[in-house]
N, C-alpha and C positions, 0 to 999 in steps of 0.2 A: 275617872272610873278605875277601880283597882285592877291591875293587870292580871291578878290571879283569876278574876272572873272570865277573862278572855279564853283561858284554857278550857273552861267549862263549855264553851260554844260547841266544840266537837266531842268533848268527853261525855256530855249528857246523852247523846245518841249511843255512844259506846256502852254506857251503863245500861241503857234500855236493851241493847243487843244482848248483853251478858245475862241480864235478869230473865229475858224471854227465853234465851237458849238453855239456861241451866236450871231455871225454876218454873217457868210457865209451861214450856213445851212438855217436860216430863210429867208434870203433876196436875195440869189444868186441862179440862175437856176442850176438844177442838171448837165446839160451838160457842165457847166463852169468848167475849171480845176484849178480855183484859190485855192481850198483847197489843191490840190497836190503841187502846187507851194509854198504855205506857209509852208507846212510840209517839203518839200525838202530844202527850204531856212533855216528853223530852224535847221534842222539836219546837214546841211553844217556848220552852225555856231558852233554846238556842236562838229563836227569832227575837225574843225580848232582849237577850244579851247582844245580838247582832245589831239591833236598832240602837241600843245604848252605845255600842262601839261606833256606829256611824255618826251619831251626834257628837261623840267625843272627838272623832277624827275631824269632823267639820269645824269644831271649835278650836282645834289645835292650830297653832300659827303655821306650822309646816305640813299640816294634814297628815300627821304621823304620830303614833303612840309608841314609845320605847318599852319593850318587854325584855327583861333579863333572860339570857340563855341558861339552859341547864346542861352542864357538862355530862356527856354520855360515855364516850370512849377516849382515853388518852393513852397514846402509844408513842413515846419519844416526843418528837415535835408535832405529831399528828394529834389534833384535838377535834373530835367530832361532837358537836353539841346539838341539843334539841332546842329550837327557838321559834318564835313567832314574829312574822313581819306584818305589822298592822299599819297600813297606809290607806290612801283613798281607794286604790284598786281592791285591796282586801275587803274594806268596809262595804263597797258596792256588791261584791261577789257574795259576801256572807249574807246580806239581806236577800239577794236573788235566790240563793240556794235554799235558805231556811224558809222563805215565803212559799216558793213553789213546792218544796217538799211537804210543808204543812198542809197545803191545799190538796196535794195528792194523797196524803195519809188519811185525811178526813173523807175524801171521795172514795177511797178504797174500802172504808167501812161498809158502804153500800155495795160496791162492785164485787168485793171478795166475800160477801156474806154467804155462809154455808160451804165455802171451799174447805176441803179437809186439810189443806196446807196453810190455813189461816195464820197460825202462830209462826210457822217457818217463814211465811211471806213477810210478816212484820219484823222478824229478826233480821232478815237480809236487808230490808228497807232501812232499818236503823243503822246497820253497818255501812250501807251504801251512802247514806246522808253524812254519817260521821267521816267517812273516807274523803268525800268531796270537801267538807268543811276543813278537815285537816290539810288537804292539798292546798286550799286557798290560803291557809294561815302559815304554811311552812316557810322558813326563811333561808333554807339551804337546799341545794339540788338533791342531795342524798335523801333528805327527809321528803322532798317533793316526790322523788322516785318511789319511795316506800308507799306513800298514799296513792300515787299514780297506779301502782300495781294492785293495790287493794280495790281501787275503783274498777279496774279490769276484772278482778276476781268476782266482785259483787255483780257486775253486769252479766258475767257468765252464769252465775247462779240464778239471777232473776230472769234473764232471757230464756233459760232452760227450766224455768220454775215448774212447768207442766212437763217434766222430763219423760213421762210415759208416752208422750207424742213424739214420734221420730223426727218430725219437722222442727219441733222446739229444741230437741237435743242437738240436732245438726246445726241449727241456727246459733246456738250457744257456742258450740265448738268453732264455728266459722268466725264469729265475733272475736273469740279468744285468740285464735291463730292469726287472723289478719292484723289485729291490733298489736300482737307480739312482734310482727315484722317491723312496724314503725317504732316500737319500743326498743328494738335492737339499736336503731340509729340514735335514739335518745340516750341510752346507756353509753354508747360509744362516745357521744358528745360530752357526757359528764366526765368520763375517764380522760378524754383528751384535754378538757379544761383543767382538771385536777393536775394532770401531768405538767402542764405549762404554767399553772398559777399556784398550785399547792393549796387551793381552797375550794370548798363547795359553797361558800357563803354567797348568796345572790347579790347583796349590796356591794361586796368587795369586787365581784365580777363586773358589776355595772361600772364601778369606779375605774377599774382597769381598762375597760372598753372605752370609756369617755376620755381617759388620759392618753390612750393610744398605746399603752403597754401591751394590751391584748389586741392584736391586730393581724392583718394579712391572712394567709392561708389558714392558720389556726382558728382565727375568729370566724372566717367564712364557713369552714367545715363544721365547726361547733354549732353555729347557728342553723345550718342545714340539717345537722343531726337532730337538733332540738325540734326543728320543724317536721322531720319525719315522724317523730313521736306524736306531735300535734296532729299531723295528717292522719295517722292511724286512729286516734281517739275521736277526732272531729270529722272522720269519714271524707277526707279530701281525695280527689283523684290522684293516683289509681287505687287507693286503699278504701274506696267508698262502698265496696260490695257487701260488707257485713251488715250495714245499717238497715236496709229494707227487710232483710230476713229477720232482724231483731224484733219485728212485729209479732213474732210467735209468742212472746212473753205477754203477761197480762197488760191491758191497756194503760193502767196507772203507771206501770213500769216504763212503758214507752214514753209517757208524758214526762216522767222524771229524767230518764236517760236523755231524751231528745230536746229538753227545754233548759235544764239548769245544772245537770251533773256531767255525765260522761262526755257528751259531745262538746259541752262548753269548756271542758278541761283543756282541750287542745288550744282553743282560742285564748283562754286564760294563760296558758304556758307561754305562748308567743308574746302576750302582753307583759307578763311578769319579767321576761328576759329581753324586752324590746330594745334596750340599749345595745345589745349584741347585734341585733338585726339592723338597727339604725346606723351602725358604723361599718356595715358590710353591704355595699350596693348590690352585689350579686345575690346575697341571701334575701334581701328585701324585694328584689325583682322577681326572684323565684316564688316567694310567698304571694306577691301580687298577681302574677299570671296564673299560677295554679288556683288561687282563689277565684279569679274571674272566670277561668275555664270551668271550674267545678260548678259555679253558680248556674251557668247556662246549660252545661252538660246534664246536671241533675234535673233542672226544670224541664228539659225536653222529655225526660222519661215520666215526669209527673203529668204530662199532658194526656197520656193514654191509659194509665193504670185504672182498673175498675175497683180495686180494693181501697176503701177510704183511708185506712191507716197507711197503706203504702204510698198513696199520693202525698199525705202529710209527711211521711218519712223522706220522700225525695225533696219535698219542700225544705225540710230541715237541712239536708245536705247542701241544697242551693243557698240557703240563708247563711250557713256556716262559711260557704265560699265568699259571700258578701262580707261577712265579718273579717275574714282574712284579707280581703281586698281593702277594707276600711283601715285595718291595722297598717298594711303596707303603704297605703297612699296618704292616709291622714293622721296616723299615729294612734296611740292607745285610747285617747278620749273617744274618737269616732268609732273604732271597732268595738270597744266595750259598751258604748252607748247603744249600739244596735243589739249587742248581746243582752243588755239590760232589758230593752223593750221586747225583744224576741222571746225571752224566757216566758213572759206572761201570756202573750197571744198564742204562742206555739203550744204551751201546756194546755191552754183552753181548747185549742183545736183537737188535741189528742183526747182530752176528757169528753169533748163533744162527740167524737167518734165512738168512744166507749159507751156514752149514753145511748146513742142510736143502736149500737150493737146490743145493749141491754134490753132495748125495746123490740128489736126485730130479729135477733138471733143470728145476724150476719154482718159482715163488713163489706159485702158486695153491693155497690151502689145501684146496680141494675135491678136489685130486688127491693129497693127502698122507694123513695118518692112520697110526696104528700105528707111528710112529717111536720111541716110547719104548723098545721092546725092541731095535730095530735100532741106535739111536743113544743109548745110555744117558748118555754124557758130555754130549752136546748137550742132551738132554732135561732132565737134572738142573740144569745151569747155567742153561738157559732158565727153568726153574721158579723158581729162586732170584731171577732178575731180575724175573720176573712178580710174585712175591710182594712184592718190594721196591717195584716200581712201584705195586702195589695198596695199599701202606701197611700191610703186616702186621707186627705186632710180633714179634721185635725187629730186623727187618732195617732197613737204612739209610733207605729211603724213608719208613718210619713216623715217624722222628724229625723230619725236616724238613717233611713234609706237615702234621703236627699243629701245628708251630710256625706255619705259615701260616694254618691254620684258626683257631687261637687269636687271632692278630693280627687276622685279618679280622673275627672275632666282636667284638673290642673296638672296632674302628674303625667298622664299618658292617655291621649284620646282613644286609642284602641280599647283600653280597659273600660273607658266610659261607654263606648258603643256596645260592648259585650254586656255591661251591667244594664244599660237601657233596654236592650232586647229582652233581658231576663225580667225586667219590670213588667212588660206586656205579657210574657209567658206566665209569670206568677199570678197576675190578676186573672188570666184566663183559666188556669187549671184549678185555682181555689174556688172560683165561682162556678166552674163546671161541677165541682163537688157539691157546692151549695144547691144548685138548681136540680141536680140529679137526686140529691138526698131529701131535700125539704120542699121542692117544687113539684108541680104536677099531681098525680094520683098515686096512692100507695100500691106497690106492685107485689105485695105478698110476703116479703121477708123470707127467712129461712124455712124450709119444710119442717125442720126440727123444732122451730119456735112454738111455744105454747101460748095460746091466747092472742089478744089483739095488742098492737103497739100502744104504749102509754108513756106518759112523762116519767122520768126517773124520780126516785125518792129525794126528799129534801137534802139528805146527807150528801147526795151527789150533785144536786143543783146548786146548793149554796156555795161550794168552792168555785163553781163555774161563774157565778155572779161576781164573786170577789175578783177573780182573774179578769172578767170582762171590764170591771171598773178600772183595774190597773192597765188593761190594754187600751183604754181610752185616755187615761190621764198621765201615765208614766213618762211619756215624751215631753210633757210640759216642764219637766225639770230643766230642760235646756232651752226653753223659749227665749230666755235672755242670755244664753251662754253660760248658765250657772254650772251645769254638769261639766262642761269643758274646762272651766276655771278650776273646779274641784279636782279634776283629773290631771291638772297641770298642763293643759293645752296652752302653748305659748302664744298662739295667734288667734285672733277673734274672727278673722275673715273666713267665711264659709259657715260659721255658726249662726243660728237663728237670731234675728234682731227684732223680737216682738212677734206676737201671734200672727199678724198679717205682713210683717216686714219681710218675711222670707220671699214673698212674691214680688217685692220691690227691688231688692238689691241684686237679683239675678233672675234671668228667665228660666234657668234649669229646673227649679222646683215645679213651675207651672207646666213645663213641657213633660216632666216625669209624671205629674198628676194626670195630664191629658192622655198620656200613653197608657197609664193604669186604667183609666176610665174606658179607653178603647178596648182593652183586654176584657174588662167586665162586660161591655156591650156585646162583644163577639160571643162570649159565653152565653149571654142572655138570648141572643139571636139564634144560637145553635141548640141549646138545651132547654130553653123555656118557651120562647115564642115560636120556635121551630121554623124560622124563616130560612135557615140553612139546614141542610141534612147532614148530620154527623156521619151517617153511613156512606153517603156519596162522597163527602170529603175524605173519608178513610179509604175509599176505593181509588180516588184520584191520586192520593199520596200514599198508596199502599207500601212502596218500598220504605219510605220514611216511617210510616206507622209501624211496620214490622221491626224496623231497626230500633225504634224507641221501646216498643213493647217487649222485645227480646233483650232489652237492656244492653244493646250494642254487643251482645254475645260475650260479655265479660265473664259471666259465670262459666260458660263453656270454655272460654280461653283459659281461665285459671284452673278449673277442675280437670278438663279433659286433655288439654295440651301441656300446660305448665306442670301440673301435679302428676297426672298419670303417665305422660310421655317423657317430658323433660326431666322430672325429678325421679319418679318411680322406675321408669324403664331406662332412664339415662344415668343421671348422677348417682342415685341410690343403688341402682343395679351394678354400676361400676364399682362403687364402694363395697358392695356385698361381695363382688368377685375378689377384690383386694383382700377383704377380710377372710373369705373362705380359702383362697389359694395362696394368699400372701402371709397374713398373720397366722391364721389357723394352720396353713400348710407348713410353715416353719416349725411351729410348736408341735404339731402332730408328727412331723418328720423326725425331729429330735427324740420325741417319745418312742416312735417306732424303732429308731436306731438303738436306743437304750434297751428296749424290750427284746429286740433281736439279738443284741450282744449278750443279754442275760440268758436268753434261751440257749445260745451256743455254749456258754460257760456251764449252764446247768446240765446240758447233755454230756459234757466231758466228765462230770462228776457221777460215775456209774455206781460206785460203791464196791467194785470188784477188785480185791487186793492184787490178784495176779496181773490185772491190766495196769494198776498203778506201778507194780514192780517192773513190768515191761518198759513203761515210759521212763522210769527212773534209770533203768539200765541203758536205754537209748540216750538219755541225757548224759550219763557218765561217759559213754563212748564218744559222744559229741564233744565233750570237754577235753578228753584225752587227745582227740584228733586235732582240735584247735591248738592245743599246747604243742603238739608234735609238729604241726605245719608252721605255726607262727613263732614258736619258741625257738 
């Protein structure tokens, strides 16, 4: 494959962004769909080239394609270049991002129909996809950081797409600010690495870490700084608070952000720089425990939310914690395998949520119900995604989830137990969503909704069907350990040995499957069969219910205590006093002294000759007196 074509993978969406921004938006009517067609065409091109790249990498002996760098800035010994790293990790991520993005853009043709910001929407979506593809391809940390910030900018623009809504504008600002906190650590890590190594090149940094040249405190703090950036983008505790509010953006945006782009960027970053973590036990332990805690922490909030998109959002946070746990305990192959499978079924869950909103006018599950008969395609595809998320054999989520459980069990039992509890919680909350939304009888929908619920149009259903097929079969790539081998996984133990062999070589997959089925059964007993009363359970566990529903009061902690008291009334108020009475006081004091002196001198200049003569005479007498006394 000519390496020049690889550059087009992210340049094609850039071209569509430029054409839509400068030609389509100013000169084409909003009701035209030309912006959507341009974006879809560009991403089809990116997907085709991504698949060609994947086949070329698969065929390469070392699973890598060499692409010459382009020299960008040369200052003395400093040479900053633009380059592409095309290896197995890149190839997998390119296919994931371009596939999910294409399905989302096609779906958006129906979801965003008639929206006055239609052209603007597709311009931002083109740039968003291009930014993520560029991030995946970058071969040095400086280039990674540039695309990293572009991804953050695009997420801000898309979360706040309906900026006339205060909630959307606030959610966009919250996402931007919170992720900037993590990005500060990432930037500090980049500068620290450059100071000690003199390079931004990722391959060189890998070699230095493996050789032991880059080691000790420098390596540990650099890895933790990189992880802080990843924690911001991937919404890991305690930087998780922005992601549920990001639901204020259009639902296709949520599907793209939470399945294959922004939140996946953090997991990808840790995978891309994994040799740095692998040679720092402290950094790797930090990633493992934060990932495991985030998984169970977010799942607990998903148990009680009534907004379907927010439940799926907390599920995303939880599954990202799973991926971090997989990276830390099992390596790149296991973490990325779950990212690969998760992208398809999580995008499908969000698109399914958008489909029921399209039909009912609401995201509140308490106003839904009975949609299984009315929306059979949406119901069936959502069920497939829910089963995959719950980890039911033989769907894709089963294969990658159990790899993580096996790796956690071998590494640290406490991490395994946290992950196993999360399995039950995940199965329960996602089937709570399914039974409340599609089971029972229809409960009326939104008062503002017009007409009766109906199945979504084909342009929205077709992408969901494609994603449902992928949610069933994507996990089969590793049935015989092929994915692990492709990703350079050195050990075969723990990877699947045949379609049924997973239940033979270890009891863990069967235990995890039974735990997931138990979670589904409890959801059925509570929200479908009504053998258990959800209201009574809520009353019995009222303190826990309140704790989960109020999101552990983290929003109040951050906004009311840290921001308003610690920062505004504390640090910022103190800095304002220093600025007012220190910096401004010195400057204003010097100015006042100069002005006062000028006024005094000005008053002495009266313009009266007799007064000038008097002072001249006094001066002469003073000179004579001094000469007489001291002469």
